[in-house]
LUMMARBA-33369 format. One record per residue (C-alpha): residue number from 1; residue in one letter; y, z, x. Coordinates in Angstrom, 2 decimals, m for minus. Example, Ala and Ser with C-alpha at 12.3 -4.5 7.8 and 13.67 -1.06 7.14 Angstrom:
BEGIN
+-----+---+---------+---------+---------+
:   k : r :      c2 :      c3 :      c1 :
+-----+---+---------+---------+---------+
:   1 : A :   m4.50 :    7.80 :   12.30 :
:   2 : S :   m1.06 :    7.14 :   13.67 :
+-----+---+---------+---------+---------+
END
This chain:
BEGIN
+-----+---+---------+---------+---------+
:   k : r :      c2 :      c3 :      c1 :
+-----+---+---------+---------+---------+
:   1 : M :   m3.59 :   m2.34 :  m28.29 :
:   2 : K :   m4.78 :   m4.89 :  m30.63 :
:   3 : R :   m2.84 :   m7.33 :  m31.00 :
:   4 : S :   m2.22 :   m7.46 :  m34.96 :
:   5 : A :   m0.89 :   m3.81 :  m34.67 :
:   6 : L :    1.46 :   m4.99 :  m31.56 :
:   7 : V :    3.24 :   m7.64 :  m33.91 :
:   8 : S :    3.14 :   m5.02 :  m36.80 :
:   9 : I :    5.10 :   m2.10 :  m34.47 :
:  10 : L :    7.44 :   m4.98 :  m33.23 :
:  11 : A :    8.52 :   m6.30 :  m36.44 :
:  12 : A :    8.94 :   m2.95 :  m37.89 :
:  13 : A :   11.21 :   m1.95 :  m35.06 :
:  14 : L :   13.05 :   m5.28 :  m35.18 :
:  15 : L :   13.79 :   m4.86 :  m38.50 :
:  16 : G :   14.73 :   m1.14 :  m38.04 :
:  17 : A :   17.43 :   m2.52 :  m35.34 :
:  18 : G :   18.94 :   m5.22 :  m37.38 :
:  19 : L :   16.70 :   m7.89 :  m36.01 :
:  20 : L :   m7.13 :  m17.80 :    2.23 :
:  21 : A :   m7.31 :  m17.75 :    5.37 :
:  22 : E :  m10.16 :  m15.37 :    4.85 :
:  23 : A :   m9.71 :  m11.69 :    5.59 :
:  24 : P :  m10.96 :  m10.76 :    9.27 :
:  25 : E :  m14.31 :   m8.71 :    8.37 :
:  26 : A :  m12.59 :   m5.37 :   10.44 :
:  27 : E :   m9.69 :   m5.22 :    7.46 :
:  28 : A :  m12.27 :   m6.17 :    4.55 :
:  29 : S :  m14.87 :   m3.12 :    5.90 :
:  30 : A :  m11.73 :   m0.55 :    5.43 :
:  31 : A :  m12.47 :   m1.10 :    1.72 :
:  32 : A :  m15.76 :   m1.31 :    1.77 :
:  33 : A :  m17.03 :    1.64 :   m0.15 :
:  34 : C :  m14.14 :    1.13 :   m3.20 :
:  35 : T :  m14.20 :    4.73 :   m3.39 :
:  36 : A :  m10.26 :    4.91 :   m2.78 :
:  37 : A :   m8.36 :    7.57 :   m5.25 :
:  38 : D :   m6.31 :    5.99 :   m8.05 :
:  39 : A :   m3.02 :    7.06 :   m6.43 :
:  40 : E :   m4.06 :    4.73 :   m3.36 :
:  41 : V :   m4.14 :    1.65 :   m5.11 :
:  42 : Y :   m0.40 :    2.00 :   m6.13 :
:  43 : T :    0.85 :    3.61 :   m2.83 :
:  44 : P :    2.77 :    1.01 :   m0.68 :
:  45 : P :    1.12 :    0.88 :    2.47 :
:  46 : A :    3.16 :    1.70 :    5.88 :
:  47 : T :    2.14 :   m1.73 :    7.17 :
:  48 : V :    0.53 :   m4.98 :    5.44 :
:  49 : P :   m1.69 :   m7.55 :    7.18 :
:  50 : A :   m0.27 :  m10.87 :    7.84 :
:  51 : T :   m3.21 :  m12.28 :    6.50 :
:  52 : P :   m2.65 :  m12.67 :    2.45 :
:  53 : G :   m5.64 :  m11.65 :    0.40 :
:  54 : T :   m6.87 :   m9.07 :    2.48 :
:  55 : V :   m8.23 :   m6.13 :    0.77 :
:  56 : L :   m6.53 :   m2.79 :    1.09 :
:  57 : A :   m7.82 :   m0.17 :   m1.01 :
:  58 : C :  m10.49 :   m0.66 :   m4.09 :
:  59 : R :  m11.78 :    1.65 :   m6.74 :
:  60 : S :  m14.52 :    0.79 :   m9.39 :
:  61 : V :  m13.01 :    1.48 :  m12.86 :
:  62 : T :  m14.39 :    0.92 :  m16.63 :
:  63 : L :  m11.96 :   m1.72 :  m18.48 :
:  64 : S :  m11.66 :    0.48 :  m21.47 :
:  65 : Q :   m9.14 :   m2.18 :  m23.02 :
:  66 : V :  m11.53 :   m5.20 :  m22.76 :
:  67 : P :  m13.09 :   m5.72 :  m26.22 :
:  68 : G :  m16.78 :   m6.45 :  m27.00 :
:  69 : N :  m18.68 :   m4.02 :  m24.78 :
:  70 : I :  m19.63 :   m6.82 :  m22.20 :
:  71 : A :  m21.75 :   m5.60 :  m19.22 :
:  72 : M :  m19.47 :   m5.97 :  m16.39 :
:  73 : S :  m18.71 :   m4.24 :  m12.59 :
:  74 : A :  m14.66 :   m3.71 :  m12.28 :
:  75 : W :  m12.34 :   m2.93 :   m9.91 :
:  76 : K :   m8.77 :   m1.89 :   m9.30 :
:  77 : V :   m7.45 :   m3.33 :   m6.29 :
:  78 : L :   m4.83 :   m3.79 :   m3.53 :
:  79 : Y :   m4.24 :   m6.64 :   m1.80 :
:  80 : S :   m2.07 :   m8.18 :    0.86 :
:  81 : S :    0.52 :  m10.93 :   m0.45 :
:  82 : T :    3.81 :  m13.04 :    0.67 :
:  83 : D :    7.14 :  m12.59 :   m0.52 :
:  84 : N :    9.86 :  m15.19 :   m1.15 :
:  85 : Q :   11.17 :  m14.93 :    2.67 :
:  86 : G :    7.59 :  m14.93 :    3.56 :
:  87 : R :    7.34 :  m11.54 :    4.59 :
:  88 : P :    3.86 :   m9.50 :    3.89 :
:  89 : V :    3.89 :   m7.32 :    0.94 :
:  90 : A :    0.98 :   m5.33 :   m1.23 :
:  91 : V :    0.31 :   m6.11 :   m4.57 :
:  92 : S :   m2.13 :   m4.35 :   m7.10 :
:  93 : G :   m4.67 :   m5.80 :   m9.64 :
:  94 : T :   m7.75 :   m6.08 :  m11.38 :
:  95 : L :  m10.75 :   m7.89 :  m10.82 :
:  96 : A :  m13.95 :   m8.02 :  m13.03 :
:  97 : V :  m17.03 :   m9.66 :  m12.67 :
:  98 : P :  m19.86 :  m10.23 :  m15.53 :
:  99 : T :  m22.98 :   m8.33 :  m14.71 :
: 100 : A :  m25.03 :  m10.94 :  m16.14 :
: 101 : P :  m26.20 :  m13.87 :  m13.75 :
: 102 : W :  m24.13 :  m16.92 :  m13.45 :
: 103 : T :  m26.27 :  m19.58 :  m15.28 :
: 104 : G :  m23.96 :  m22.23 :  m14.55 :
: 105 : T :  m23.95 :  m24.86 :  m11.01 :
: 106 : G :  m22.66 :  m23.36 :   m8.29 :
: 107 : D :  m21.15 :  m20.20 :   m7.71 :
: 108 : R :  m19.71 :  m18.04 :  m10.41 :
: 109 : P :  m16.11 :  m19.32 :  m10.91 :
: 110 : V :  m13.12 :  m17.19 :  m10.56 :
: 111 : V :   m9.99 :  m17.28 :  m12.92 :
: 112 : A :   m7.05 :  m16.22 :  m11.24 :
: 113 : F :   m5.08 :  m14.24 :  m14.41 :
: 114 : H :   m1.45 :  m13.33 :  m14.81 :
: 115 : P :   m0.47 :  m11.44 :  m17.70 :
: 116 : G :    2.75 :  m11.82 :  m20.02 :
: 117 : T :    5.49 :   m9.42 :  m20.32 :
: 118 : L :    4.21 :   m5.56 :  m20.28 :
: 119 : G :    7.53 :   m4.39 :  m19.10 :
: 120 : L :    8.70 :   m2.55 :  m16.04 :
: 121 : G :    7.71 :    0.97 :  m16.19 :
: 122 : P :    5.50 :    2.12 :  m13.67 :
: 123 : Q :    2.40 :    3.00 :  m16.44 :
: 124 : C :    2.92 :   m0.92 :  m17.77 :
: 125 : A :    0.72 :   m2.34 :  m14.83 :
: 126 : F :   m1.86 :   m4.58 :  m16.39 :
: 127 : S :   m4.39 :   m2.80 :  m14.19 :
: 128 : K :   m3.61 :    0.32 :  m15.81 :
: 129 : Q :   m3.37 :   m0.50 :  m19.31 :
: 130 : L :   m6.98 :   m2.64 :  m18.71 :
: 131 : A :   m8.19 :    0.93 :  m17.51 :
: 132 : G :   m6.95 :    2.50 :  m20.66 :
: 133 : A :   m4.12 :    4.76 :  m18.97 :
: 134 : Y :   m1.64 :    3.34 :  m21.08 :
: 135 : Q :   m2.25 :    1.52 :  m24.07 :
: 136 : D :    0.74 :   m1.12 :  m25.01 :
: 137 : E :   m1.47 :   m3.95 :  m23.28 :
: 138 : Y :   m2.04 :   m6.81 :  m25.54 :
: 139 : E :   m4.32 :   m9.30 :  m23.48 :
: 140 : G :   m7.85 :   m7.42 :  m23.24 :
: 141 : D :   m9.17 :  m10.28 :  m25.29 :
: 142 : N :   m7.71 :  m13.02 :  m22.87 :
: 143 : I :   m9.85 :  m10.93 :  m20.30 :
: 144 : A :  m13.24 :  m10.42 :  m22.68 :
: 145 : A :  m13.20 :  m14.18 :  m23.51 :
: 146 : L :  m13.72 :  m15.38 :  m19.90 :
: 147 : L :  m16.11 :  m12.80 :  m19.13 :
: 148 : K :  m18.43 :  m13.75 :  m21.99 :
: 149 : A :  m18.01 :  m17.21 :  m20.78 :
: 150 : G :  m19.54 :  m15.74 :  m17.45 :
: 151 : Y :  m16.46 :  m16.13 :  m15.32 :
: 152 : A :  m15.28 :  m13.64 :  m12.87 :
: 153 : V :  m11.62 :  m12.54 :  m13.52 :
: 154 : A :   m9.16 :  m11.56 :  m10.78 :
: 155 : A :   m6.40 :  m10.27 :  m12.79 :
: 156 : T :   m3.25 :   m9.62 :  m10.47 :
: 157 : D :   m0.35 :   m7.37 :  m11.69 :
: 158 : G :    2.24 :   m9.28 :  m10.17 :
: 159 : P :    4.15 :   m8.07 :   m7.34 :
: 160 : G :    6.41 :   m4.68 :   m7.33 :
: 161 : Y :    4.13 :   m2.42 :   m9.67 :
: 162 : L :    3.57 :    0.48 :   m6.51 :
: 163 : D :    5.25 :    3.37 :   m6.63 :
: 164 : G :    8.68 :    3.20 :   m5.71 :
: 165 : Q :    9.18 :   m0.37 :   m6.70 :
: 166 : T :   10.43 :   m2.61 :   m9.42 :
: 167 : H :    8.43 :   m5.56 :  m10.54 :
: 168 : R :    9.73 :   m8.72 :   m9.65 :
: 169 : Y :    9.75 :   m9.98 :  m13.05 :
: 170 : V :    9.85 :  m13.95 :  m13.14 :
: 171 : A :   10.81 :  m14.48 :   m9.75 :
: 172 : G :    8.71 :  m17.96 :   m9.06 :
: 173 : T :    7.58 :  m17.52 :   m5.67 :
: 174 : D :    6.65 :  m13.89 :   m5.72 :
: 175 : S :    4.32 :  m14.43 :   m8.31 :
: 176 : G :    3.06 :  m17.40 :   m7.98 :
: 177 : H :    1.47 :  m15.83 :   m4.26 :
: 178 : A :    0.15 :  m13.16 :   m5.96 :
: 179 : L :   m2.01 :  m14.94 :   m8.54 :
: 180 : L :   m3.15 :  m17.16 :   m5.65 :
: 181 : D :   m3.70 :  m13.90 :   m3.21 :
: 182 : I :   m6.20 :  m11.90 :   m5.72 :
: 183 : A :   m8.11 :  m15.41 :   m5.74 :
: 184 : R :   m8.22 :  m15.07 :   m1.78 :
: 185 : A :   m8.86 :  m11.09 :   m2.21 :
: 186 : A :  m11.76 :  m11.33 :   m4.82 :
: 187 : P :  m14.95 :  m12.53 :   m2.39 :
: 188 : A :  m14.06 :   m9.73 :   m0.05 :
: 189 : V :  m14.12 :   m6.70 :   m2.94 :
: 190 : P :  m17.60 :   m4.98 :   m1.92 :
: 191 : G :  m20.05 :   m5.87 :   m4.51 :
: 192 : S :  m17.99 :   m8.42 :   m6.45 :
: 193 : G :  m20.85 :  m11.32 :   m5.12 :
: 194 : L :  m18.35 :  m13.91 :   m5.23 :
: 195 : S :  m18.20 :  m16.60 :   m2.55 :
: 196 : R :  m15.29 :  m17.95 :   m0.91 :
: 197 : Q :  m16.20 :  m21.55 :   m1.71 :
: 198 : A :  m16.40 :  m20.28 :   m5.96 :
: 199 : R :  m14.05 :  m23.10 :   m8.14 :
: 200 : V :  m11.00 :  m21.17 :   m9.25 :
: 201 : G :   m8.93 :  m21.81 :  m12.34 :
: 202 : L :   m5.42 :  m20.31 :  m12.87 :
: 203 : W :   m4.28 :  m18.95 :  m16.42 :
: 204 : G :   m1.12 :  m16.95 :  m17.60 :
: 205 : Y :    1.20 :  m17.17 :  m20.89 :
: 206 : S :    4.77 :  m16.21 :  m21.22 :
: 207 : E :    5.48 :  m14.47 :  m17.67 :
: 208 : G :    2.22 :  m15.16 :  m16.75 :
: 209 : G :    2.67 :  m18.77 :  m17.52 :
: 210 : A :    5.39 :  m19.41 :  m15.62 :
: 211 : A :    3.73 :  m17.49 :  m12.39 :
: 212 : S :    0.52 :  m19.30 :  m13.25 :
: 213 : L :    2.71 :  m22.97 :  m13.09 :
: 214 : W :    4.24 :  m21.40 :   m9.62 :
: 215 : A :    0.90 :  m20.83 :   m8.26 :
: 216 : A :    0.12 :  m24.70 :   m9.57 :
: 217 : Q :    3.09 :  m25.82 :   m7.39 :
: 218 : L :    2.42 :  m23.58 :   m4.27 :
: 219 : A :   m1.52 :  m23.78 :   m3.96 :
: 220 : A :   m1.78 :  m26.67 :   m1.85 :
: 221 : G :    0.44 :  m25.95 :    0.75 :
: 222 : Y :    0.05 :  m22.01 :    0.93 :
: 223 : A :   m3.74 :  m21.50 :   m0.24 :
: 224 : P :   m5.21 :  m24.58 :    0.65 :
: 225 : E :   m8.57 :  m23.09 :    1.24 :
: 226 : L :   m8.83 :  m22.62 :   m2.36 :
: 227 : D :  m10.67 :  m24.96 :   m4.65 :
: 228 : V :   m8.22 :  m24.88 :   m7.52 :
: 229 : V :   m9.72 :  m27.05 :  m10.34 :
: 230 : G :   m7.34 :  m26.75 :  m13.00 :
: 231 : D :   m4.13 :  m24.53 :  m14.57 :
: 232 : A :   m3.62 :  m23.33 :  m17.95 :
: 233 : S :    0.10 :  m22.08 :  m18.64 :
: 234 : G :    1.80 :  m21.45 :  m21.89 :
: 235 : G :    4.80 :  m20.29 :  m23.47 :
: 236 : V :    6.41 :  m21.08 :  m20.00 :
: 237 : P :   10.15 :  m19.95 :  m19.57 :
: 238 : G :   10.59 :  m22.84 :  m17.27 :
: 239 : D :   14.22 :  m22.72 :  m16.91 :
: 240 : L :   15.89 :  m19.00 :  m16.53 :
: 241 : K :   19.45 :  m19.64 :  m17.49 :
: 242 : Q :   18.42 :  m21.29 :  m20.75 :
: 243 : V :   16.25 :  m18.33 :  m21.82 :
: 244 : A :   18.78 :  m16.12 :  m20.73 :
: 245 : A :   21.63 :  m17.92 :  m23.28 :
: 246 : G :   19.05 :  m17.61 :  m26.15 :
: 247 : L :   17.72 :  m14.02 :  m25.56 :
: 248 : D :   21.50 :  m12.62 :  m24.92 :
: 249 : G :   22.58 :  m10.20 :  m27.64 :
: 250 : G :   19.68 :  m11.24 :  m29.43 :
: 251 : A :   16.09 :   m9.18 :  m30.83 :
: 252 : F :   14.71 :   m9.63 :  m27.11 :
: 253 : A :   17.42 :   m9.37 :  m25.58 :
: 254 : G :   15.44 :   m6.56 :  m23.37 :
: 255 : F :   13.86 :   m9.20 :  m21.78 :
: 256 : L :   17.02 :  m10.66 :  m19.96 :
: 257 : A :   17.62 :   m6.99 :  m18.92 :
: 258 : D :   14.33 :   m6.94 :  m17.36 :
: 259 : A :   14.80 :  m10.32 :  m15.85 :
: 260 : A :   17.88 :   m9.14 :  m14.42 :
: 261 : L :   16.42 :   m6.59 :  m12.34 :
: 262 : G :   13.23 :   m8.39 :  m11.55 :
: 263 : I :   15.03 :  m11.40 :   m9.94 :
: 264 : Q :   17.44 :   m8.52 :   m8.13 :
: 265 : A :   14.28 :   m6.95 :   m6.66 :
: 266 : A :   13.48 :  m10.01 :   m5.41 :
: 267 : Y :   16.58 :  m11.19 :   m4.23 :
: 268 : P :   18.32 :   m7.59 :   m3.04 :
: 269 : T :   21.40 :   m9.75 :   m1.27 :
: 270 : L :   22.63 :  m10.26 :   m4.70 :
: 271 : P :   25.48 :   m8.15 :   m6.48 :
: 272 : F :   24.20 :   m5.82 :   m9.29 :
: 273 : D :   24.53 :   m2.10 :   m9.19 :
: 274 : S :   28.17 :   m3.01 :   m8.19 :
: 275 : L :   28.79 :   m4.88 :  m11.39 :
: 276 : L :   27.52 :   m2.10 :  m13.82 :
: 277 : N :   29.06 :    0.36 :  m16.18 :
: 278 : D :   27.76 :    3.35 :  m17.87 :
: 279 : Q :   26.16 :    1.85 :  m20.49 :
: 280 : G :   24.59 :   m0.69 :  m17.89 :
: 281 : R :   23.25 :    2.32 :  m15.79 :
: 282 : E :   21.81 :    3.56 :  m18.92 :
: 283 : A :   19.94 :    0.12 :  m19.72 :
: 284 : V :   18.62 :    0.22 :  m16.11 :
: 285 : K :   16.88 :    3.18 :  m16.83 :
: 286 : T :   15.40 :    2.27 :  m19.82 :
: 287 : A :   14.37 :   m0.67 :  m18.53 :
: 288 : K :   12.75 :    0.52 :  m15.89 :
: 289 : S :   10.87 :    3.54 :  m18.01 :
: 290 : V :    9.03 :    1.52 :  m21.05 :
: 291 : C :    6.78 :   m0.96 :  m21.57 :
: 292 : L :    6.95 :   m3.89 :  m24.04 :
: 293 : V :    7.17 :   m2.20 :  m27.71 :
: 294 : G :   10.26 :    0.02 :  m25.72 :
: 295 : T :   11.67 :   m2.98 :  m23.83 :
: 296 : V :   12.16 :   m4.44 :  m27.34 :
: 297 : T :   13.31 :   m1.97 :  m29.24 :
: 298 : G :   15.49 :    0.15 :  m27.10 :
: 299 : L :   17.47 :   m2.81 :  m25.73 :
: 300 : A :   17.74 :   m5.28 :  m29.09 :
: 301 : G :   20.80 :   m6.99 :  m29.57 :
: 302 : R :   22.24 :   m5.90 :  m26.21 :
: 303 : S :   24.35 :   m8.63 :  m24.48 :
: 304 : I :   24.79 :   m8.35 :  m20.28 :
: 305 : K :   28.95 :   m8.15 :  m21.01 :
: 306 : D :   27.98 :   m4.78 :  m22.43 :
: 307 : F :   26.59 :   m4.01 :  m19.24 :
: 308 : T :   29.13 :   m4.99 :  m17.04 :
: 309 : T :   32.64 :   m3.33 :  m15.97 :
: 310 : A :   34.43 :   m7.00 :  m16.20 :
: 311 : G :   32.67 :   m7.52 :  m19.19 :
: 312 : L :   31.19 :  m10.26 :  m17.29 :
: 313 : T :   29.91 :  m13.58 :  m19.43 :
: 314 : L :   26.44 :  m15.38 :  m18.32 :
: 315 : D :   28.49 :  m18.17 :  m16.74 :
: 316 : Q :   30.43 :  m15.64 :  m15.13 :
: 317 : L :   27.86 :  m13.29 :  m13.94 :
: 318 : Y :   26.13 :  m16.63 :  m12.80 :
: 319 : Q :   29.26 :  m17.26 :  m10.29 :
: 320 : Q :   28.87 :  m13.57 :   m8.08 :
: 321 : R :   28.02 :  m14.12 :   m5.04 :
: 322 : G :   25.52 :  m12.25 :   m2.86 :
: 323 : S :   25.76 :  m11.04 :    0.83 :
: 324 : D :   23.96 :  m13.84 :    1.80 :
: 325 : G :   25.81 :  m16.45 :    0.48 :
: 326 : R :   24.00 :  m17.53 :   m2.65 :
: 327 : T :   24.88 :  m16.65 :   m6.30 :
: 328 : W :   23.21 :  m15.41 :   m8.87 :
: 329 : G :   23.60 :  m19.18 :  m10.60 :
: 330 : Q :   21.67 :  m20.73 :   m7.64 :
: 331 : V :   19.09 :  m18.10 :   m7.46 :
: 332 : L :   18.02 :  m18.65 :  m11.17 :
: 333 : D :   17.89 :  m22.49 :  m10.65 :
: 334 : A :   15.55 :  m21.92 :   m7.75 :
: 335 : Q :   13.12 :  m20.44 :  m10.19 :
: 336 : K :   13.00 :  m23.46 :  m12.66 :
: 337 : L :    9.83 :  m25.40 :  m12.82 :
: 338 : G :    9.36 :  m28.86 :  m12.93 :
: 339 : V :   12.10 :  m29.33 :  m10.11 :
: 340 : N :   11.27 :  m31.22 :   m7.25 :
: 341 : L :    7.48 :  m32.12 :   m7.78 :
: 342 : G :    7.71 :  m34.39 :   m5.07 :
: 343 : A :    7.56 :  m31.35 :   m2.58 :
: 344 : Y :    4.53 :  m29.98 :   m4.39 :
: 345 : R :    1.09 :  m31.74 :   m4.47 :
: 346 : I :   m0.86 :  m31.03 :   m7.73 :
: 347 : D :   m4.10 :  m32.19 :   m7.36 :
: 348 : F :   m5.69 :  m31.05 :  m10.30 :
: 349 : P :   m5.09 :  m31.08 :  m14.14 :
: 350 : V :   m2.83 :  m28.79 :  m15.89 :
: 351 : L :   m2.97 :  m27.65 :  m19.81 :
: 352 : Q :    0.55 :  m26.91 :  m21.19 :
: 353 : Y :    0.90 :  m25.24 :  m24.54 :
: 354 : R :    3.32 :  m23.31 :  m26.60 :
: 355 : G :    4.12 :  m22.15 :  m30.29 :
: 356 : A :    6.00 :  m24.37 :  m32.78 :
: 357 : L :    7.55 :  m21.04 :  m34.18 :
: 358 : D :    8.34 :  m20.01 :  m30.93 :
: 359 : E :   11.62 :  m17.40 :  m30.96 :
: 360 : V :   11.67 :  m15.95 :  m27.66 :
: 361 : I :   11.69 :  m18.85 :  m24.95 :
: 362 : P :   13.28 :  m22.05 :  m26.55 :
: 363 : T :   11.00 :  m24.92 :  m26.93 :
: 364 : A :   13.35 :  m27.11 :  m25.14 :
: 365 : T :   12.48 :  m25.87 :  m21.84 :
: 366 : E :    8.82 :  m25.95 :  m22.60 :
: 367 : D :    8.77 :  m29.13 :  m23.61 :
: 368 : A :   11.17 :  m29.95 :  m20.55 :
: 369 : V :    8.64 :  m28.79 :  m18.26 :
: 370 : R :    5.96 :  m30.71 :  m19.97 :
: 371 : A :    7.97 :  m33.74 :  m19.43 :
: 372 : A :    8.60 :  m32.96 :  m15.89 :
: 373 : Y :    5.26 :  m32.55 :  m14.93 :
: 374 : C :    4.39 :  m35.79 :  m16.87 :
: 375 : A :    7.13 :  m37.90 :  m15.13 :
: 376 : A :    5.77 :  m36.70 :  m12.12 :
: 377 : G :    2.22 :  m37.82 :  m12.73 :
: 378 : V :    0.82 :  m34.76 :  m13.14 :
: 379 : R :   m2.48 :  m34.87 :  m15.25 :
: 380 : T :   m1.03 :  m32.65 :  m18.33 :
: 381 : G :   m2.65 :  m31.61 :  m21.30 :
: 382 : W :   m0.54 :  m30.26 :  m24.32 :
: 383 : K :   m0.93 :  m28.14 :  m27.43 :
: 384 : I :    1.60 :  m26.63 :  m29.86 :
: 385 : Y :    0.09 :  m24.09 :  m32.28 :
: 386 : P :    1.37 :  m23.00 :  m35.24 :
: 387 : G :    2.39 :  m19.46 :  m34.05 :
: 388 : D :    5.26 :  m17.65 :  m32.88 :
: 389 : H :    5.58 :  m16.55 :  m29.06 :
: 390 : L :    3.17 :  m13.73 :  m29.58 :
: 391 : L :    0.50 :  m15.17 :  m31.98 :
: 392 : T :   m0.22 :  m18.50 :  m29.59 :
: 393 : D :   m1.40 :  m16.35 :  m26.75 :
: 394 : N :   m4.16 :  m15.46 :  m29.25 :
: 395 : Q :   m4.44 :  m18.98 :  m30.87 :
: 396 : A :   m4.96 :  m20.25 :  m27.32 :
: 397 : V :   m7.74 :  m18.56 :  m26.09 :
: 398 : G :  m10.73 :  m20.44 :  m27.55 :
: 399 : D :   m9.38 :  m23.56 :  m26.19 :
: 400 : V :   m7.71 :  m22.70 :  m22.77 :
: 401 : V :  m11.49 :  m20.64 :  m21.73 :
: 402 : S :  m13.15 :  m24.09 :  m23.09 :
: 403 : W :  m10.53 :  m26.25 :  m21.08 :
: 404 : L :  m11.23 :  m24.44 :  m17.76 :
: 405 : G :  m15.21 :  m24.50 :  m18.86 :
: 406 : D :  m14.46 :  m28.17 :  m18.32 :
: 407 : R :  m12.58 :  m27.43 :  m15.22 :
: 408 : F :  m15.31 :  m25.85 :  m13.57 :
: 409 : A :  m18.21 :  m28.18 :  m14.71 :
: 410 : G :  m16.29 :  m30.93 :  m13.06 :
: 411 : R :  m15.69 :  m33.19 :  m16.66 :
: 412 : P :  m12.31 :  m35.02 :  m16.69 :
: 413 : A :   m9.84 :  m33.46 :  m18.43 :
: 414 : A :   m7.13 :  m35.65 :  m20.66 :
: 415 : N :   m3.95 :  m36.37 :  m20.15 :
: 416 : D :   m1.40 :  m36.09 :  m22.76 :
: 417 : C :    1.69 :  m37.84 :  m20.94 :
+-----+---+---------+---------+---------+
END
């Protein structure tokens, strides 16, 4: 779906609502022909290799939702990653490589891309939308711009889009690992022509912006062999509690429902089902079945207290303790970006950006993440665009692709701290 059409649908709906270690060759050979059935890409394997970035299945596809008639080879990919407990998991995604030869210096660079919010329904996976299975997608322009620049794009769906799973929406470690691991997997896809020594850029907006910043924080310790040269992150929900306060009962309350489901999927010891009333159970069914537009229109104006038997406020929900002793509040605090940056080593520049009129993510938390990175000595670019949350994603595309190009070329990055 084109961005302008999506904006119109959202506006009308809201008004109507009142508002690697390298993968072993033996493992890589399992996907040597890239002829897996489509269903295989989304079927959780019985066992997952402990080596993250192992290609488990792949399938050649046409990316009908990427505009511009760009000559490319593209694949859906199932690959191994690691969850927040260090356990192997499988994740789906897309790899696209331009057909035109790379004319820059060194090997063709790879941009590891995490999409923004798409919804929790299984049909919402970015790889399915790019290939045209469901058309609620709004970041095909981002992918097209990268391909036109000559870069390979390794776009993760994010963890939890396989059959029978729930997307681990805004779970920081899980998402960061998934993004780094598709960069690891990309050279192992037969026919990609990519090098394991390729320079890697990270990019994401909104949900993807949080994921790419988590990948930036985790890269040195989790994937030290990757040559990550920069990360671009926009519209970042840096503090989930602050974001939740702005979403609860508002026009975009559906994103709060997605976050509750995604965090509980990533941290299953947290209490959830036992807290829900009938309205809450219906809201869960809705959230798990729809994509972006349905998430906004189907749950607009709803509050967490409407969905719980005890009418819990957000602050009361945060006090609910799971079977491992941790509370909802503690788990949400663990997703906060820009905290304890001394424990992470970010050796490459970061670009952060937001919209001046962002109505979804509080600008205060976006600004706070930037300030935390600057205070930690991370070379940080910063830009504010004139649009709202959705439009800013599009407004930044040219600048981000140019900024990544400078990183791939080894040019010094501006520091706006």
